[in-house]
OpenMM code with the backbone's topology and positions (N, CA, C; nanometers):
from openmm import Vec3, app, unit

residues = "GLY ALA VAL ARG LEU ASP GLY ALA SER VAL PHE ASP TRP ILE ARG GLN ASP LEU ASP ARG PHE ILE GLY TYR VAL PRO GLN ASP ILE ALA PHE VAL ASP GLY THR VAL ALA GLN ASN ILE ALA ARG MET GLY ASP VAL ASP ASP ALA LYS VAL VAL GLU ALA ALA LYS LEU ALA GLN LEU HIS GLU THR ILE LEU LYS PHE PRO ASP GLY TYR GLU THR GLN LEU GLY ASP ALA GLY TYR PRO LEU THR GLY GLY GLN LYS GLN LYS LEU ALA VAL ALA ARG ALA VAL TYR GLY GLN PRO ALA TYR VAL VAL MET ASP GLU PRO ASN ALA ALA MET ASP GLU ALA GLY GLU LYS ALA LEU MET ALA LEU VAL ARG GLN LEU LYS GLN GLN GLY THR THR VAL LEU PHE THR THR HIS ARG PRO SER LEU LEU VAL VAL ALA ASP ASN VAL LEU VAL LEU THR HIS GLY ARG GLN ALA GLY TYR GLY PRO VAL ALA LEU MET MET ALA ALA ALA LYS GLN LYS LEU GLN SER GLU GLN VAL GLN VAL LEU ASN GLN VAL ALA ALA ALA".split()
positions = [
    Vec3(-1.9582, 1.3853, -0.4399),
    Vec3(-1.8778, 1.3072, -0.5285),
    Vec3(-1.9179, 1.1612, -0.5260),
    Vec3(-1.8554, 1.0852, -0.6083),
    Vec3(-1.8848, 0.9425, -0.6179),
    Vec3(-1.7547, 0.8657, -0.6394),
    Vec3(-1.7528, 0.7444, -0.5911),
    Vec3(-1.6415, 0.6538, -0.6165),
    Vec3(-1.6919, 0.5510, -0.7165),
    Vec3(-1.6258, 0.5425, -0.8311),
    Vec3(-1.6712, 0.4531, -0.9364),
    Vec3(-1.5605, 0.3567, -0.9774),
    Vec3(-1.6013, 0.2381, -1.0156),
    Vec3(-1.5113, 0.1373, -1.0683),
    Vec3(-1.5732, 0.0888, -1.1980),
    Vec3(-1.5022, 0.1087, -1.3077),
    Vec3(-1.5559, 0.0787, -1.4414),
    Vec3(-1.6899, 0.1471, -1.4649),
    Vec3(-1.7011, 0.2710, -1.4158),
    Vec3(-1.8201, 0.3512, -1.4391),
    Vec3(-1.9350, 0.3269, -1.3435),
    Vec3(-1.9303, 0.2208, -1.2647),
    Vec3(-2.0388, 0.1900, -1.1714),
    Vec3(-1.9992, 0.2328, -1.0305),
    Vec3(-2.0934, 0.2923, -0.9594),
    Vec3(-2.0692, 0.3312, -0.8216),
    Vec3(-2.0319, 0.2077, -0.7398),
    Vec3(-1.9301, 0.2217, -0.6564),
    Vec3(-1.8893, 0.1066, -0.5746),
    Vec3(-2.0014, 0.0642, -0.4797),
    Vec3(-2.0941, 0.1534, -0.4521),
    Vec3(-2.2051, 0.1199, -0.3633),
    Vec3(-2.3112, 0.0359, -0.4336),
    Vec3(-2.3050, 0.0289, -0.5680),
    Vec3(-2.3980, -0.0537, -0.6439),
    Vec3(-2.3469, -0.1962, -0.6615),
    Vec3(-2.2195, -0.2181, -0.6325),
    Vec3(-2.1603, -0.3509, -0.6475),
    Vec3(-2.2009, -0.4401, -0.5302),
    Vec3(-2.2110, -0.5683, -0.5552),
    Vec3(-2.2277, -0.6657, -0.4477),
    Vec3(-2.0922, -0.6774, -0.3795),
    Vec3(-2.0892, -0.6674, -0.2483),
    Vec3(-1.9636, -0.6607, -0.1714),
    Vec3(-1.8640, -0.7707, -0.2108),
    Vec3(-1.9091, -0.8954, -0.2208),
    Vec3(-1.8194, -1.0065, -0.2542),
    Vec3(-1.7620, -0.9911, -0.3947),
    Vec3(-1.8391, -0.9374, -0.4863),
    Vec3(-1.7888, -0.9141, -0.6218),
    Vec3(-1.6835, -0.8033, -0.6225),
    Vec3(-1.7082, -0.6994, -0.5466),
    Vec3(-1.6166, -0.5862, -0.5409),
    Vec3(-1.4834, -0.6275, -0.4790),
    Vec3(-1.4878, -0.7135, -0.3779),
    Vec3(-1.3654, -0.7573, -0.3105),
    Vec3(-1.2666, -0.8250, -0.4046),
    Vec3(-1.3148, -0.8874, -0.5097),
    Vec3(-1.2242, -0.9532, -0.6055),
    Vec3(-1.1437, -0.8531, -0.6863),
    Vec3(-1.1947, -0.7322, -0.7012),
    Vec3(-1.1322, -0.6322, -0.7874),
    Vec3(-1.0475, -0.5291, -0.7131),
    Vec3(-1.0619, -0.5253, -0.5808),
    Vec3(-0.9914, -0.4241, -0.5029),
    Vec3(-0.9086, -0.4906, -0.3932),
    Vec3(-0.7806, -0.4544, -0.3877),
    Vec3(-0.6942, -0.4959, -0.2779),
    Vec3(-0.6639, -0.3748, -0.1926),
    Vec3(-0.6524, -0.3959, -0.0615),
    Vec3(-0.6354, -0.2828, 0.0289),
    Vec3(-0.5331, -0.3150, 0.1376),
    Vec3(-0.4397, -0.2236, 0.1587),
    Vec3(-0.3442, -0.2324, 0.2684),
    Vec3(-0.3765, -0.1178, 0.3634),
    Vec3(-0.4346, -0.1486, 0.4801),
    Vec3(-0.4679, -0.0417, 0.5742),
    Vec3(-0.3450, 0.0073, 0.6496),
    Vec3(-0.3570, 0.1245, 0.7075),
    Vec3(-0.2481, 0.1772, 0.7891),
    Vec3(-0.2369, 0.0982, 0.9189),
    Vec3(-0.3494, 0.0678, 0.9787),
    Vec3(-0.3523, -0.0135, 1.1005),
    Vec3(-0.3859, -0.1558, 1.0599),
    Vec3(-0.2842, -0.2407, 1.0565),
    Vec3(-0.2984, -0.3757, 1.0036),
    Vec3(-0.3408, -0.4716, 1.1142),
    Vec3(-0.4395, -0.5532, 1.0843),
    Vec3(-0.4851, -0.6562, 1.1768),
    Vec3(-0.5110, -0.7835, 1.0978),
    Vec3(-0.4919, -0.8952, 1.1652),
    Vec3(-0.5197, -1.0248, 1.1044),
    Vec3(-0.6186, -1.0981, 1.1931),
    Vec3(-0.7099, -1.1699, 1.1302),
    Vec3(-0.8100, -1.2441, 1.2059),
    Vec3(-0.7527, -1.3796, 1.2462),
    Vec3(-0.8172, -1.4422, 1.3444),
    Vec3(-0.7742, -1.5751, 1.3859),
    Vec3(-0.7878, -1.6698, 1.2683),
    Vec3(-0.6770, -1.7231, 1.2262),
    Vec3(-0.6721, -1.8139, 1.1118),
    Vec3(-0.5278, -1.8307, 1.0701),
    Vec3(-0.5056, -1.9072, 0.9672),
    Vec3(-0.3701, -1.9328, 0.9205),
    Vec3(-0.3190, -1.8179, 0.8351),
    Vec3(-0.1896, -1.8200, 0.8104),
    Vec3(-0.1296, -1.7224, 0.7198),
    Vec3(-0.1989, -1.7311, 0.5841),
    Vec3(-0.2172, -1.8534, 0.5348),
    Vec3(-0.2812, -1.8741, 0.4041),
    Vec3(-0.4236, -1.8188, 0.4032),
    Vec3(-0.4997, -1.8434, 0.5088),
    Vec3(-0.6371, -1.7929, 0.5148),
    Vec3(-0.6402, -1.6407, 0.5163),
    Vec3(-0.5475, -1.5800, 0.5897),
    Vec3(-0.5427, -1.4341, 0.5949),
    Vec3(-0.5030, -1.3752, 0.4609),
    Vec3(-0.4081, -1.4361, 0.3915),
    Vec3(-0.3715, -1.3864, 0.2584),
    Vec3(-0.4907, -1.3996, 0.1643),
    Vec3(-0.5656, -1.5097, 0.1761),
    Vec3(-0.6821, -1.5341, 0.0900),
    Vec3(-0.8057, -1.4576, 0.1376),
    Vec3(-0.7857, -1.3638, 0.2290),
    Vec3(-0.8934, -1.2788, 0.2800),
    Vec3(-1.0050, -1.3583, 0.3441),
    Vec3(-0.9694, -1.4696, 0.4049),
    Vec3(-1.0621, -1.5579, 0.4758),
    Vec3(-1.1670, -1.6204, 0.3839),
    Vec3(-1.1382, -1.6203, 0.2550),
    Vec3(-1.2250, -1.6876, 0.1582),
    Vec3(-1.1691, -1.8249, 0.1274),
    Vec3(-1.2111, -1.8805, 0.0153),
    Vec3(-1.1564, -2.0086, -0.0282),
    Vec3(-1.0079, -1.9908, -0.0569),
    Vec3(-0.9269, -2.0776, 0.0023),
    Vec3(-0.7820, -2.0682, -0.0143),
    Vec3(-0.7397, -2.1415, -0.1410),
    Vec3(-0.6836, -2.0666, -0.2340),
    Vec3(-0.6233, -2.1237, -0.3536),
    Vec3(-0.4729, -2.1190, -0.3284),
    Vec3(-0.4142, -2.2368, -0.2984),
    Vec3(-0.2737, -2.2423, -0.2582),
    Vec3(-0.1808, -2.1741, -0.3581),
    Vec3(-0.2042, -2.1948, -0.4860),
    Vec3(-0.1173, -2.1343, -0.5879),
    Vec3(-0.1264, -1.9815, -0.5830),
    Vec3(-0.2464, -1.9281, -0.5665),
    Vec3(-0.2638, -1.7829, -0.5590),
    Vec3(-0.2049, -1.7261, -0.4300),
    Vec3(-0.2157, -1.8009, -0.3209),
    Vec3(-0.1589, -1.7573, -0.1932),
    Vec3(-0.0072, -1.7458, -0.2053),
    Vec3(0.0560, -1.8487, -0.2607),
    Vec3(0.2016, -1.8475, -0.2766),
    Vec3(0.2432, -1.7374, -0.3742),
    Vec3(0.1675, -1.7203, -0.4816),
    Vec3(0.1981, -1.6147, -0.5790),
    Vec3(0.1929, -1.4773, -0.5120),
    Vec3(0.0903, -1.4532, -0.4309),
    Vec3(0.0774, -1.3246, -0.3617),
    Vec3(0.1928, -1.3048, -0.2636),
    Vec3(0.2290, -1.4095, -0.1917),
    Vec3(0.3400, -1.4001, -0.0963),
    Vec3(0.4713, -1.3722, -0.1687),
    Vec3(0.4900, -1.4357, -0.2830),
    Vec3(0.6121, -1.4109, -0.3608),
    Vec3(0.6141, -1.2682, -0.4142),
    Vec3(0.5001, -1.2167, -0.4594),
    Vec3(0.4933, -1.0784, -0.5068),
    Vec3(0.5323, -0.9817, -0.3958),
    Vec3(0.4905, -1.0124, -0.2725),
    Vec3(0.5224, -0.9275, -0.1580),
    Vec3(0.6612, -0.9583, -0.1014),
    Vec3(0.7316, -1.0509, -0.1646),
    Vec3(0.8642, -1.0965, -0.1217),
    Vec3(0.8620, -1.1413, 0.0244),
    Vec3(0.7619, -1.2248, 0.0552),
    Vec3(0.7440, -1.2768, 0.1904),
    Vec3(0.7448, -1.4291, 0.1936),
    Vec3(0.7457, -1.4930, 0.0783),
    Vec3(0.7358, -1.6392, 0.0702),
    Vec3(0.8432, -1.7090, 0.1536),
    Vec3(0.9680, -1.6708, 0.1350),
    Vec3(1.0781, -1.7366, 0.2078),
    Vec3(1.0641, -1.7165, 0.3585),
    Vec3(1.0186, -1.6001, 0.3992),
    Vec3(0.9976, -1.5726, 0.5416),
    Vec3(0.8869, -1.6610, 0.5970),
    Vec3(0.7775, -1.6735, 0.5226),
    Vec3(0.6654, -1.7569, 0.5672),
    Vec3(0.7100, -1.9023, 0.5837),
    Vec3(0.7938, -1.9494, 0.4937),
    Vec3(0.8419, -2.0877, 0.5037),
    Vec3(0.9208, -2.1108, 0.6323),
    Vec3(0.9744, -2.0049, 0.6925),
    Vec3(1.0494, -2.0163, 0.8183),
    Vec3(0.9594, -2.0053, 0.9412),
    Vec3(0.8329, -1.9701, 0.9231),
    Vec3(0.7395, -1.9659, 1.0354),
    Vec3(0.7227, -2.1081, 1.0890),
    Vec3(0.6804, -2.1251, 1.2148),
    Vec3(0.6708, -2.2585, 1.2751),
    Vec3(0.5942, -2.3610, 1.1909),
    Vec3(0.4836, -2.3197, 1.1310),
    Vec3(0.4043, -2.4106, 1.0488),
    Vec3(0.3865, -2.3578, 0.9067),
    Vec3(0.4808, -2.2761, 0.8607),
    Vec3(0.4731, -2.2226, 0.7260),
    Vec3(0.3432, -2.1478, 0.7033),
    Vec3(0.2779, -2.1794, 0.5940),
    Vec3(0.1519, -2.1129, 0.5592),
    Vec3(0.0370, -2.1530, 0.6516),
    Vec3(0.0558, -2.2567, 0.7325),
    Vec3(-0.0470, -2.3011, 0.8278),
    Vec3(-0.0260, -2.2403, 0.9666),
    Vec3(0.0721, -2.1519, 0.9800),
    Vec3(0.0964, -2.0831, 1.1072),
    Vec3(-0.0251, -1.9981, 1.1419),
    Vec3(-0.0671, -2.0075, 1.2663),
    Vec3(-0.1848, -1.9343, 1.3120),
    Vec3(-0.1518, -1.7877, 1.3392),
    Vec3(-0.2411, -1.6989, 1.2978),
    Vec3(-0.2307, -1.5559, 1.3237),
    Vec3(-0.3492, -1.5131, 1.4082),
    Vec3(-0.3542, -1.3883, 1.4396),
    Vec3(-0.4640, -1.3348, 1.5198),
    Vec3(-0.4146, -1.2973, 1.6572),
    Vec3(-0.5080, -1.2724, 1.7481),
    Vec3(-0.4729, -1.2252, 1.8821),
    Vec3(-0.3760, -1.3181, 1.9554),
    Vec3(-0.3980, -1.4472, 1.9473),
    Vec3(-0.3114, -1.5424, 2.0184),
    Vec3(-0.2154, -1.6133, 1.9233),
    Vec3(-0.2050, -1.5643, 1.8007),
    Vec3(-0.1237, -1.6306, 1.6996),
    Vec3(0.0218, -1.5901, 1.7029),
    Vec3(0.0924, -1.6326, 1.6019),
    Vec3(0.2355, -1.6094, 1.5881),
    Vec3(0.2640, -1.4594, 1.5824),
    Vec3(0.3598, -1.4109, 1.6616),
    Vec3(0.3908, -1.2670, 1.6599),
    Vec3(0.4715, -1.2290, 1.5356),
    Vec3(0.4277, -1.1248, 1.4688),
    Vec3(0.4947, -1.0752, 1.3486),
    Vec3(0.5606, -0.9412, 1.3776),
    Vec3(0.6709, -0.9140, 1.3087),
    Vec3(0.7328, -0.7816, 1.3176),
    Vec3(0.6471, -0.6825, 1.2389),
    Vec3(0.6728, -0.5538, 1.2569),
    Vec3(0.5991, -0.4521, 1.1813),
    Vec3(0.6155, -0.4689, 1.0314),
    Vec3(0.7386, -0.4959, 0.9871),
    Vec3(0.7642, -0.5156, 0.8442),
    Vec3(0.6952, -0.6393, 0.7904),
    Vec3(0.6944, -0.7480, 0.8697),
    Vec3(0.6259, -0.8707, 0.8271),
    Vec3(0.4755, -0.8469, 0.8158),
    Vec3(0.4202, -0.7704, 0.9091),
    Vec3(0.2764, -0.7382, 0.9024),
    Vec3(0.2453, -0.6613, 0.7742),
    Vec3(0.3294, -0.5625, 0.7432),
    Vec3(0.3033, -0.4842, 0.6234),
    Vec3(0.3158, -0.5686, 0.4978),
    Vec3(0.4176, -0.6522, 0.4902),
    Vec3(0.4334, -0.7384, 0.3723),
    Vec3(0.3180, -0.8375, 0.3616),
    Vec3(0.2724, -0.8901, 0.4744),
    Vec3(0.1591, -0.9832, 0.4723),
    Vec3(0.0312, -0.9115, 0.4283),
    Vec3(0.0143, -0.7875, 0.4731),
    Vec3(-0.1018, -0.7089, 0.4288),
    Vec3(-0.0934, -0.6807, 0.2791),
    Vec3(0.0270, -0.6577, 0.2281),
    Vec3(0.0452, -0.6371, 0.0842),
    Vec3(0.0118, -0.7652, 0.0092),
    Vec3(0.0579, -0.8794, 0.0600),
    Vec3(0.0250, -1.0084, -0.0037),
    Vec3(-0.1262, -1.0276, -0.0076),
    Vec3(-0.1938, -0.9958, 0.1018),
    Vec3(-0.3402, -1.0078, 0.1078),
    Vec3(-0.4045, -0.9155, 0.0043),
    Vec3(-0.3490, -0.7955, -0.0112),
    Vec3(-0.4058, -0.6983, -0.1055),
    Vec3(-0.3919, -0.7433, -0.2507),
    Vec3(-0.2820, -0.8118, -0.2839),
    Vec3(-0.2598, -0.8512, -0.4239),
    Vec3(-0.3096, -0.9921, -0.4538),
    Vec3(-0.3645, -1.0595, -0.3525),
    Vec3(-0.4179, -1.1948, -0.3721),
    Vec3(-0.5254, -1.1940, -0.4812),
    Vec3(-0.5118, -1.2800, -0.5777),
    Vec3(-0.6099, -1.2905, -0.6853),
    Vec3(-0.5944, -1.1857, -0.7941),
    Vec3(-0.4879, -1.1083, -0.7909),
    Vec3(-0.4576, -1.0053, -0.8900),
    Vec3(-0.5737, -0.9085, -0.9131),
    Vec3(-0.6082, -0.8305, -0.8092),
    Vec3(-0.7154, -0.7321, -0.8269),
    Vec3(-0.6756, -0.6241, -0.9269),
    Vec3(-0.7742, -0.5591, -0.9848),
    Vec3(-0.7491, -0.4551, -1.0842),
    Vec3(-0.7091, -0.3230, -1.0197),
    Vec3(-0.7392, -0.3078, -0.8916),
    Vec3(-0.7192, -0.1815, -0.8226),
    Vec3(-0.6616, -0.2118, -0.6848),
    Vec3(-0.5485, -0.1527, -0.6495),
    Vec3(-0.4857, -0.1750, -0.5192),
    Vec3(-0.4648, -0.0402, -0.4517),
    Vec3(-0.5146, -0.0283, -0.3296),
    Vec3(-0.5023, 0.0928, -0.2493),
    Vec3(-0.4165, 0.0588, -0.1276),
    Vec3(-0.3126, 0.1393, -0.1044),
    Vec3(-0.2230, 0.1137, 0.0081),
    Vec3(-0.2046, 0.2412, 0.0898),
    Vec3(-0.2363, 0.2337, 0.2179),
    Vec3(-0.2246, 0.3464, 0.3090),
    Vec3(-0.0960, 0.3324, 0.3892),
    Vec3(0.0036, 0.4146, 0.3569),
    Vec3(0.1339, 0.4114, 0.4230),
    Vec3(0.1945, 0.2703, 0.4224),
    Vec3(0.2055, 0.2063, 0.3057),
    Vec3(0.2493, 0.0670, 0.3016),
    Vec3(0.3948, 0.0447, 0.3417),
    Vec3(0.4738, 0.1504, 0.3478),
    Vec3(0.6153, 0.1359, 0.3801),
    Vec3(0.6510, 0.1925, 0.5170),
    Vec3(0.5525, 0.2259, 0.5973),
    Vec3(0.5779, 0.2928, 0.7248),
    Vec3(0.6686, 0.2123, 0.8178),
    Vec3(0.6573, 0.0812, 0.8201),
    Vec3(0.7382, -0.0024, 0.9106),
    Vec3(0.8431, -0.0839, 0.8359),
    Vec3(0.8658, -0.0512, 0.7112),
    Vec3(0.9599, -0.1302, 0.6313),
    Vec3(1.1003, -0.0717, 0.6371),
    Vec3(1.1976, -0.1616, 0.6345),
    Vec3(1.3359, -0.1181, 0.6223),
    Vec3(1.3648, -0.0910, 0.4753),
    Vec3(1.4885, -0.0567, 0.4441),
    Vec3(1.5249, -0.0218, 0.3066),
    Vec3(1.4985, -0.1364, 0.2093),
    Vec3(1.5318, -0.2589, 0.2501),
    Vec3(1.5092, -0.3752, 0.1628),
    Vec3(1.3598, -0.3968, 0.1387),
    Vec3(1.2798, -0.3822, 0.2435),
    Vec3(1.1354, -0.3968, 0.2286),
    Vec3(1.0764, -0.2915, 0.1381),
    Vec3(1.1272, -0.1692, 0.1507),
    Vec3(1.0787, -0.0604, 0.0664),
    Vec3(1.1151, -0.0836, -0.0803),
    Vec3(1.2366, -0.1339, -0.1044),
    Vec3(1.2762, -0.1653, -0.2425),
    Vec3(1.1885, -0.2754, -0.3002),
    Vec3(1.1550, -0.3741, -0.2179),
    Vec3(1.0656, -0.4818, -0.2622),
    Vec3(0.9275, -0.4251, -0.2947),
    Vec3(0.8801, -0.3322, -0.2128),
    Vec3(0.7502, -0.2688, -0.2373),
    Vec3(0.7526, -0.1909, -0.3683),
    Vec3(0.8614, -0.1189, -0.3945),
    Vec3(0.8733, -0.0440, -0.5200),
    Vec3(0.8724, -0.1385, -0.6403),
    Vec3(0.9420, -0.2504, -0.6280),
    Vec3(0.9427, -0.3487, -0.7371),
    Vec3(0.8029, -0.4036, -0.7591),
    Vec3(0.7307, -0.4279, -0.6507),
    Vec3(0.5936, -0.4783, -0.6612),
    Vec3(0.5040, -0.3769, -0.7322),
    Vec3(0.5134, -0.2503, -0.6932),
    Vec3(0.4296, -0.1472, -0.7565),
    Vec3(0.4601, -0.1394, -0.9053),
    Vec3(0.5885, -0.1441, -0.9403),
    Vec3(0.6244, -0.1418, -1.0827),
    Vec3(0.5644, -0.2611, -1.1566),
    Vec3(0.5722, -0.3787, -1.0958),
    Vec3(0.5180, -0.4996, -1.1589),
    Vec3(0.3664, -0.4905, -1.1730),
    Vec3(0.2994, -0.4437, -1.0698),
    Vec3(0.1533, -0.4286, -1.0767),
    Vec3(0.1142, -0.3326, -1.1892),
    Vec3(0.1865, -0.2226, -1.1995),
    Vec3(0.1567, -0.1252, -1.3052),
    Vec3(0.1771, -0.1863, -1.4435),
    Vec3(0.2835, -0.2660, -1.4597),
    Vec3(0.3085, -0.3320, -1.5888),
    Vec3(0.1963, -0.4289, -1.6243),
    Vec3(0.1331, -0.4873, -1.5227),
    Vec3(0.0232, -0.5811, -1.5450),
    Vec3(-0.1091, -0.5091, -1.5692),
    Vec3(-0.1078, -0.3764, -1.5593),
    Vec3(-0.2298, -0.3007, -1.5830),
    Vec3(-0.3112, -0.2728, -1.4577),
    Vec3(-0.2553, -0.3019, -1.3420),
    Vec3(-0.3232, -0.2751, -1.2154),
    Vec3(-0.3104, -0.1270, -1.1817),
    Vec3(-0.4184, -0.0669, -1.1383),
    Vec3(-0.4155, 0.0702, -1.0905),
    Vec3(-0.3734, 0.0667, -0.9445),
    Vec3(-0.2696, 0.1425, -0.9104),
    Vec3(-0.2163, 0.1438, -0.7745),
    Vec3(-0.2263, 0.2853, -0.7195),
    Vec3(-0.2855, 0.2964, -0.6027),
    Vec3(-0.2981, 0.4244, -0.5340),
    Vec3(-0.2386, 0.4058, -0.3954),
    Vec3(-0.1470, 0.4942, -0.3566),
    Vec3(-0.0912, 0.4824, -0.2226),
    Vec3(-0.0730, 0.6187, -0.1594),
    Vec3(-0.0775, 0.6196, -0.0258),
    Vec3(-0.0456, 0.7393, 0.0500),
    Vec3(0.0905, 0.7161, 0.1136),
    Vec3(0.1665, 0.8229, 0.1298),
    Vec3(0.2971, 0.8097, 0.1927),
    Vec3(0.3441, 0.9441, 0.2459),
    Vec3(0.4208, 0.9362, 0.3532),
    Vec3(0.4908, 1.0539, 0.4031),
    Vec3(0.6398, 1.0431, 0.3714),
    Vec3(0.6787, 0.9302, 0.3148),
    Vec3(0.8189, 0.9072, 0.2805),
    Vec3(0.8359, 0.9261, 0.1302),
    Vec3(0.8995, 1.0350, 0.0895),
    Vec3(0.9107, 1.0653, -0.0532),
    Vec3(0.9862, 0.9622, -0.1358),
    Vec3(1.0606, 0.8731, -0.0715),
    Vec3(1.1356, 0.7716, -0.1464),
    Vec3(1.0431, 0.6836, -0.2299),
    Vec3(0.9209, 0.6645, -0.1871),
    Vec3(0.8265, 0.5801, -0.2600),
    Vec3(0.7726, 0.6484, -0.3860),
    Vec3(0.7884, 0.7788, -0.3947),
    Vec3(0.7342, 0.8530, -0.5082),
    Vec3(0.8016, 0.8196, -0.6412),
    Vec3(0.9182, 0.7541, -0.6376),
    Vec3(0.9864, 0.7199, -0.7628),
    Vec3(0.9053, 0.6222, -0.8474),
    Vec3(0.8088, 0.5527, -0.7864),
    Vec3(0.7265, 0.4583, -0.8632),
    Vec3(0.5906, 0.5172, -0.8985),
    Vec3(0.5681, 0.6416, -0.8596),
    Vec3(0.4398, 0.7069, -0.8887),
    Vec3(0.4446, 0.7755, -1.0243),
    Vec3(0.3312, 0.7817, -1.0888),
    Vec3(0.3178, 0.8571, -1.2131),
    Vec3(0.2719, 0.9991, -1.1843),
    Vec3(0.1778, 1.0110, -1.0917),
    Vec3(0.1217, 1.1405, -1.0544),
    Vec3(0.1127, 1.1490, -0.9032),
    Vec3(0.1076, 1.2714, -0.8539),
    Vec3(0.0960, 1.2964, -0.7109),
    Vec3(-0.0228, 1.3883, -0.6872),
    Vec3(-0.1017, 1.3529, -0.5870),
    Vec3(-0.2092, 1.4392, -0.5396),
    Vec3(-0.1636, 1.4925, -0.4050),
    Vec3(-0.1504, 1.6222, -0.3925),
    Vec3(-0.1063, 1.6850, -0.2688),
    Vec3(-0.2296, 1.7361, -0.1959),
    Vec3(-0.2439, 1.6943, -0.0707),
    Vec3(-0.3548, 1.7389, 0.0123),
    Vec3(-0.3014, 1.8283, 0.1239),
    Vec3(-0.3697, 1.9371, 0.1473),
    Vec3(-0.3390, 2.0258, 0.2583),
    Vec3(-0.4687, 2.0509, 0.3334),
    Vec3(-0.4693, 2.0120, 0.4587),
    Vec3(-0.5888, 2.0248, 0.5417),
    Vec3(-0.7100, 1.9583, 0.4763),
    Vec3(-0.6880, 1.8427, 0.4140),
    Vec3(-0.7964, 1.7656, 0.3555),
    Vec3(-0.8462, 1.8153, 0.2206),
    Vec3(-0.7805, 1.9139, 0.1658),
    Vec3(-0.8210, 1.9682, 0.0357),
    Vec3(-0.7078, 1.9546, -0.0645),
    Vec3(-0.7464, 1.9416, -0.1903),
    Vec3(-0.6463, 1.9284, -0.2955),
    Vec3(-0.5678, 2.0579, -0.3095),
    Vec3(-0.4347, 2.0436, -0.2962),
    Vec3(-0.3465, 2.1585, -0.3121),
    Vec3(-0.2664, 2.1493, -0.4411),
    Vec3(-0.2663, 2.0328, -0.5017),
    Vec3(-0.1939, 2.0151, -0.6265),
    Vec3(-0.2135, 1.8748, -0.6795),
    Vec3(-0.2009, 1.8619, -0.8115),
    Vec3(-0.2093, 1.7305, -0.8751),
    Vec3(-0.1330, 1.7359, -1.0061),
    Vec3(-0.0493, 1.6346, -1.0280),
    Vec3(0.0224, 1.6300, -1.1547),
    Vec3(0.1395, 1.5337, -1.1479),
    Vec3(0.2228, 1.5366, -1.2518),
    Vec3(0.3400, 1.4488, -1.2555),
    Vec3(0.4306, 1.4718, -1.1343),
    Vec3(0.4960, 1.3666, -1.0898),
    Vec3(0.5795, 1.3717, -0.9699),
    Vec3(0.6817, 1.4844, -0.9766),
    Vec3(0.7564, 1.4941, -1.0861),
    Vec3(0.8615, 1.5961, -1.0971),
    Vec3(0.8043, 1.7362, -1.0822),
    Vec3(0.6906, 1.7614, -1.1436),
    Vec3(0.6275, 1.8930, -1.1361),
    Vec3(0.5830, 1.9247, -0.9935),
    Vec3(0.5223, 1.8273, -0.9259),
    Vec3(0.4740, 1.8487, -0.7895),
    Vec3(0.5896, 1.8648, -0.6916),
    Vec3(0.6970, 1.7892, -0.7111),
    Vec3(0.8141, 1.8015, -0.6230),
    Vec3(0.8809, 1.9377, -0.6425),
    Vec3(0.8896, 1.9851, -0.7663),
    Vec3(0.9477, 2.1171, -0.7939),
    Vec3(0.8628, 2.2261, -0.7291),
    Vec3(0.7309, 2.2139, -0.7382),
    Vec3(0.6417, 2.3127, -0.6767),
    Vec3(0.6559, 2.3111, -0.5249),
    Vec3(0.6688, 2.1930, -0.4663),
    Vec3(0.6856, 2.1823, -0.3207),
    Vec3(0.8171, 2.2453, -0.2773),
    Vec3(0.9228, 2.2207, -0.3534),
    Vec3(1.0543, 2.2772, -0.3216),
    Vec3(1.0491, 2.4301, -0.3305),
    Vec3(0.9831, 2.4808, -0.4353),
    Vec3(0.9714, 2.6258, -0.4525),
    Vec3(0.8924, 2.6870, -0.3370),
    Vec3(0.7845, 2.6219, -0.2966),
    Vec3(0.7021, 2.6718, -0.1851),
    Vec3(0.7821, 2.6718, -0.0560),
    Vec3(0.8586, 2.5664, -0.0323),
    Vec3(0.9413, 2.5578, 0.0875),
    Vec3(1.0456, 2.6693, 0.0893),
    Vec3(1.1108, 2.6932, -0.0251),
    Vec3(1.2109, 2.7994, -0.0328),
    Vec3(1.1469, 2.9359, -0.0081),
    Vec3(1.0274, 2.9561, -0.0615),
    Vec3(0.9557, 3.0819, -0.0429),
    Vec3(0.9217, 3.1030, 0.1048),
    Vec3(0.8782, 2.9961, 0.1722),
    Vec3(0.8453, 3.0047, 0.3141),
    Vec3(0.9705, 3.0326, 0.3966),
    Vec3(1.0841, 2.9742, 0.3586),
    Vec3(1.2093, 2.9986, 0.4307),
    Vec3(1.2524, 3.1439, 0.4157),
    Vec3(1.2366, 3.2003, 0.2962),
    Vec3(1.2713, 3.3410, 0.2727),
    Vec3(1.1819, 3.4305, 0.3588),
    Vec3(1.0529, 3.3993, 0.3676),
    Vec3(0.9618, 3.4781, 0.4505),
    Vec3(1.0038, 3.4756, 0.5966),
    Vec3(1.0425, 3.3585, 0.6470),
    Vec3(1.0863, 3.3459, 0.7861),
    Vec3(1.2124, 3.4267, 0.8079),
    Vec3(1.3090, 3.4171, 0.7154),
    Vec3(1.4335, 3.4942, 0.7276),
    Vec3(1.4046, 3.6443, 0.7261),
    Vec3(1.3122, 3.6872, 0.6411),
    Vec3(1.2764, 3.8299, 0.6349),
    Vec3(1.2132, 3.8755, 0.7658),
    Vec3(1.1300, 3.7911, 0.8252),
    Vec3(1.0655, 3.8242, 0.9538),
    Vec3(1.1686, 3.8343, 1.0643),
    Vec3(1.2677, 3.7427, 1.0630),
    Vec3(1.3732, 3.7453, 1.1638),
    Vec3(1.4581, 3.8709, 1.1472),
    Vec3(1.4906, 3.9042, 1.0232),
    Vec3(1.5731, 4.0215, 0.9954),
    Vec3(1.5002, 4.1497, 1.0356),
    Vec3(1.3681, 4.1529, 1.0185),
    Vec3(1.2902, 4.2715, 1.0508),
    Vec3(1.2730, 4.2886, 1.2018),
    Vec3(1.2892, 4.1825, 1.2780),
    Vec3(1.2676, 4.1887, 1.4223),
    Vec3(1.3804, 4.2456, 1.4966),
] * unit.nanometer
topology = app.Topology()
chain = topology.addChain("A")
for resn in residues:
    res = topology.addResidue(resn, chain)
    for name in ("N", "CA", "C"):
        topology.addAtom(name, app.Element.getBySymbol(name[0]), res)
């Protein structure tokens, strides 16, 4: 297979050019030694307006202003300690910095509370309205309300793909079928 962006293999793109078009929220979030602003700007040239815009999109701006040095607060191994939710929101801000056309998020709500998850859902809706393609993985079905389609993987292989309602109905039917099989096995024993 191939991974393509606008028809061109991502391996044919110059790395720095590709970074402008793709935002990524990893499951294991890390920040390099530098300021909050530098980390949001992906350690490139810091555009203050874009940094603040990204932080506001991630609903983290007000929190950052409460950090000891605001956007100049140092992060990294010896930097300011962040909560799990703050790390995820900061990673989301970094991913949406510069309004990339494609945003990939791996378990972006894993450490978020209900308010953080609602903010993430609002962000995904806003990104979609702006024409951004958003792809995310999740084990928490609450995030699926902002999805258009679901790809179901079982043991690394595609088990289903389609509209959320259709995939959820199929999953529910499969679960009910498996429960009936277990009950039949228990009854037969």
